[in-house]
C-alpha positions as CSV (number, residue, x, y, z in Angstrom):
1,M,138.1,101.5,76.2
2,T,139.4,104.8,75.1
3,P,139.1,105.4,71.3
4,A,142.1,107.8,71.3
5,L,144.8,105.3,70.3
6,P,142.9,103.7,67.4
7,L,141.8,107.1,66.1
8,A,145.4,108.4,66.4
9,V,146.6,105.4,64.4
10,L,144.0,105.9,61.7
11,G,144.9,109.6,61.6
12,A,148.6,108.8,61.2
13,V,148.1,106.2,58.4
14,D,145.7,108.7,56.6
15,A,148.4,111.4,57.0
16,A,151.0,109.1,55.4
17,F,148.7,108.3,52.5
18,S,147.9,112.0,52.1
19,G,151.7,112.8,51.8
20,F,151.9,110.1,49.2
21,R,148.9,111.5,47.3
22,A,150.5,115.0,47.4
23,Y,153.5,113.7,45.6
24,A,151.8,111.3,43.2
25,G,152.2,112.4,39.7
26,Y,154.9,114.9,40.6
27,D,157.6,113.2,38.6
28,A,157.7,110.7,35.9
29,R,160.5,108.5,37.1
30,I,159.8,104.8,37.1
31,R,161.8,104.0,40.2
32,K,160.7,106.4,42.9
33,H,160.4,104.2,46.0
34,R,162.6,106.6,48.1
35,A,160.6,109.6,46.9
36,N,157.3,107.9,47.7
37,T,158.6,107.0,51.1
38,R,159.8,110.5,51.7
39,A,156.4,111.9,50.7
40,A,154.6,109.5,53.0
41,L,156.9,110.5,55.9
42,R,156.3,114.2,55.1
43,G,152.6,113.6,55.3
44,L,153.0,111.6,58.5
45,A,155.0,114.5,60.1
46,V,152.5,117.2,59.1
47,G,149.6,115.0,60.1
48,T,151.1,114.3,63.5
49,V,151.5,118.0,64.2
50,L,148.0,118.7,63.0
51,L,146.6,115.9,65.2
52,L,147.7,117.9,68.2
53,A,144.8,120.3,67.5
54,P,142.0,117.9,68.4
55,A,144.0,116.5,71.3
56,V,144.4,120.0,72.7
57,T,140.7,120.7,72.1
58,A,139.7,117.6,74.0
59,V,142.1,118.4,76.9
60,L,140.9,122.0,77.1
61,H,137.3,120.7,77.3
62,L,138.2,118.3,80.1
63,L,140.1,120.9,82.0
64,T,137.2,123.4,81.9
65,A,134.4,121.0,82.4
66,A,132.4,121.2,85.6
67,D,132.4,117.4,85.9
68,P,135.6,116.1,84.2
69,Q,134.6,112.4,84.7
70,R,131.3,113.0,82.9
71,A,133.0,115.0,80.2
72,Y,135.6,112.2,79.7
73,A,132.8,109.6,79.4
74,T,131.0,111.8,76.9
75,L,134.1,112.3,74.8
76,T,134.8,108.6,75.0
77,A,131.2,107.8,73.7
78,G,131.7,110.4,70.9
79,G,135.1,109.0,70.0
80,L,133.6,105.5,69.7
81,G,130.9,106.9,67.5
82,Y,133.5,108.7,65.4
83,L,135.6,105.6,65.1
84,L,132.9,103.3,63.6
85,P,132.4,105.1,60.2
86,L,136.2,105.6,59.9
87,T,136.8,101.9,60.5
88,L,134.3,101.0,57.8
89,Y,136.0,103.5,55.4
90,A,139.5,102.2,56.3
91,T,138.3,98.6,55.7
92,A,137.1,99.5,52.2
93,V,140.4,101.3,51.5
94,L,142.4,98.2,52.7
95,L,140.3,95.9,50.6
96,S,141.0,98.1,47.5
97,L,144.7,98.2,48.3
98,A,144.8,94.4,48.7
99,A,143.1,94.0,45.3
100,Y,145.6,96.5,43.8
101,F,148.6,94.7,45.1
102,L,147.4,91.1,44.8
103,L,145.6,91.0,41.5
104,P,147.1,90.8,38.0
105,F,147.9,94.1,36.2
106,R,144.5,94.8,34.5
107,A,142.5,93.8,37.5
108,S,144.7,95.8,39.8
109,T,144.2,98.8,37.6
110,L,140.5,98.3,37.7
111,A,140.7,98.1,41.5
112,M,142.5,101.4,41.5
113,V,139.9,103.1,39.3
114,I,136.7,101.8,40.9
115,G,138.1,101.5,44.5
116,L,140.9,103.8,45.5
117,G,140.0,106.7,43.3
118,P,136.4,107.1,44.5
119,L,137.3,106.3,48.1
120,T,139.8,109.2,48.0
121,L,137.0,111.5,46.9
122,L,134.7,110.2,49.6
123,R,137.2,111.1,52.5
124,P,135.3,114.3,53.4
125,L,132.0,112.4,53.5
126,A,133.6,109.7,55.7
127,I,134.7,112.4,58.1
128,A,131.3,114.0,58.1
129,A,129.8,110.6,58.8
130,A,132.3,110.2,61.7
131,C,131.3,113.6,63.1
132,L,127.6,112.6,62.9
133,G,128.5,109.2,64.6
134,A,130.2,111.1,67.4
135,L,127.1,113.2,68.0
136,L,124.6,110.3,67.6
137,N,126.5,108.0,69.9
138,G,126.0,110.4,72.8
139,G,129.2,112.4,72.5
140,G,127.4,115.8,72.5
141,W,128.6,119.0,71.1
142,A,132.1,118.7,72.6
143,S,132.7,115.4,70.7
144,L,131.4,117.0,67.5
145,L,133.8,119.9,68.0
146,V,136.8,117.6,68.6
147,G,135.8,115.5,65.7
148,A,135.4,118.5,63.4
149,V,138.8,119.8,64.4
150,A,140.3,116.3,63.8
151,G,138.6,116.1,60.4
152,A,139.7,119.5,59.3
153,A,143.3,118.6,60.4
154,M,143.3,115.4,58.4
155,L,141.8,117.1,55.3
156,S,144.5,119.7,55.5
157,V,147.5,117.4,55.4
158,E,147.5,116.7,51.6
159,P,147.2,120.4,50.5
160,L,149.8,121.5,53.1
161,V,152.3,118.9,52.0
162,H,151.7,119.6,48.3
163,H,152.0,123.4,48.8
164,H,155.1,123.2,50.9
165,W,157.1,120.5,49.0
166,Y,155.5,119.9,45.5
167,S,153.9,123.1,44.4
168,P,155.3,124.5,41.1
169,A,155.2,128.0,42.7
170,H,158.0,127.0,45.0
171,E,160.4,125.9,42.3
172,T,163.6,127.8,42.6
173,G,165.1,127.1,39.2
174,C,166.6,123.8,40.2
175,S,165.1,120.6,38.9
176,R,162.3,118.9,40.7
177,R,164.5,115.8,41.0
178,S,167.1,117.7,43.0
179,R,164.5,118.8,45.6
180,D,163.7,115.2,46.5
């Protein structure tokens, strides 16, 4: 099994959430479903482009390897090692989201404060654990490099989306509402 597809799906979902987080708190309207969706799609678009970097890194490694079959097997082992910590992290996020959406108001607020908030702050540590997993699972330095490039790409989505679409420095005199 190649871990590329599950990793790409996790990366795309993370990018969409990053776009949403970049927008969160930007305007005080109560009904902002369209704006939230637009922000998530912006994150998805930016994340999809950034995910090309680890794909290109892996392809270049395979093209320049003395033994491409062995290099592919090593990258696959590293990808599986990278996938395990991210799957555990994603499961914790999904459980927190389920609690947020299914519990009554006070309990869902508590789920947000003790679940989703800290988990967002732990994203860099989850990526570091994934890189370590890639290395320890037999992926070698090539898998660590691909994993580090992927992690840097994913951690860059939210700041890029925020800077490009939601940064106050980019206001042009029009209201924020008219930009979305």
